C-alpha positions as CSV (number, residue, x, y, z in Angstrom):
1,M,3.0,-25.1,7.9
2,V,3.1,-23.0,4.8
3,L,5.9,-20.5,4.4
4,E,5.3,-17.4,2.4
5,R,8.0,-16.4,0.0
6,P,9.7,-13.0,0.6
7,M,8.1,-10.1,-1.4
8,D,9.5,-6.8,-2.6
9,V,6.4,-4.9,-1.6
10,M,7.4,-1.6,-3.2
11,A,8.1,-3.2,-6.5
12,E,5.0,-5.3,-6.5
13,A,2.9,-2.3,-5.5
14,E,4.4,-0.2,-8.3
15,R,3.6,-3.0,-10.8
16,L,0.0,-2.7,-9.7
17,G,0.0,1.0,-10.1
18,F,0.4,2.1,-6.5
19,H,2.8,4.5,-4.8
20,V,3.1,5.5,-1.2
21,D,3.9,9.1,-0.2
22,E,4.7,10.8,3.0
23,T,2.0,13.5,3.4
24,M,0.3,15.6,6.0
25,I,-3.3,15.1,7.0
26,D,-4.8,17.4,9.7
27,G,-1.3,18.4,10.8
28,V,-0.1,14.9,11.2
29,I,2.6,13.3,9.0
30,V,1.3,10.0,7.5
31,W,2.2,7.5,4.8
32,A,-0.6,7.4,2.3
33,W,-1.2,4.9,-0.6
34,A,-2.5,6.1,-4.0
35,R,-3.2,4.3,-7.2
36,G,-2.8,6.7,-10.1
37,S,-4.9,9.7,-9.2
38,D,-7.1,7.7,-6.8
39,T,-6.1,8.7,-3.3
40,D,-9.0,6.9,-1.6
41,W,-6.7,4.3,0.0
42,P,-5.5,3.9,3.6
43,S,-3.0,6.1,5.4
44,F,-0.7,5.0,8.2
45,M,1.4,6.5,10.9
46,T,4.6,4.7,9.8
47,K,5.9,3.5,6.5
48,G,6.4,0.1,8.0
49,E,2.6,-0.1,8.7
50,A,1.8,1.1,5.2
51,L,4.1,-1.6,3.7
52,A,2.7,-4.3,6.0
53,W,-0.9,-3.4,4.9
54,M,0.1,-3.5,1.2
55,E,1.9,-6.8,1.6
56,Q,-1.2,-8.4,3.2
57,S,-3.4,-6.8,0.5
58,I,-1.3,-8.1,-2.3
59,R,-1.2,-11.6,-0.8
60,R,-5.1,-11.6,-0.5
61,A,-5.4,-9.8,-3.9
62,T,-9.0,-8.7,-3.3
63,V,-8.1,-5.0,-2.9
64,F,-7.0,-4.9,-6.5
65,D,-10.3,-5.8,-8.1
66,R,-11.1,-2.1,-8.3
67,A,-10.5,-0.5,-11.7
68,L,-7.9,2.3,-12.1
């Protein structure tokens, strides 16, 4: 069994140029990722879901092949 080391998701996301903001879409409050001015990233109903998605994405690393 391989154990994954703990990750500071917010710090790692910021290092990669991402930030997560609480925002409203169609009258619903969501947590939305953005990278610089690029807001074409997933939004989630909870901050926990947003962080879980980012952690998985960082661990897979493929999502970050896109240029800023």
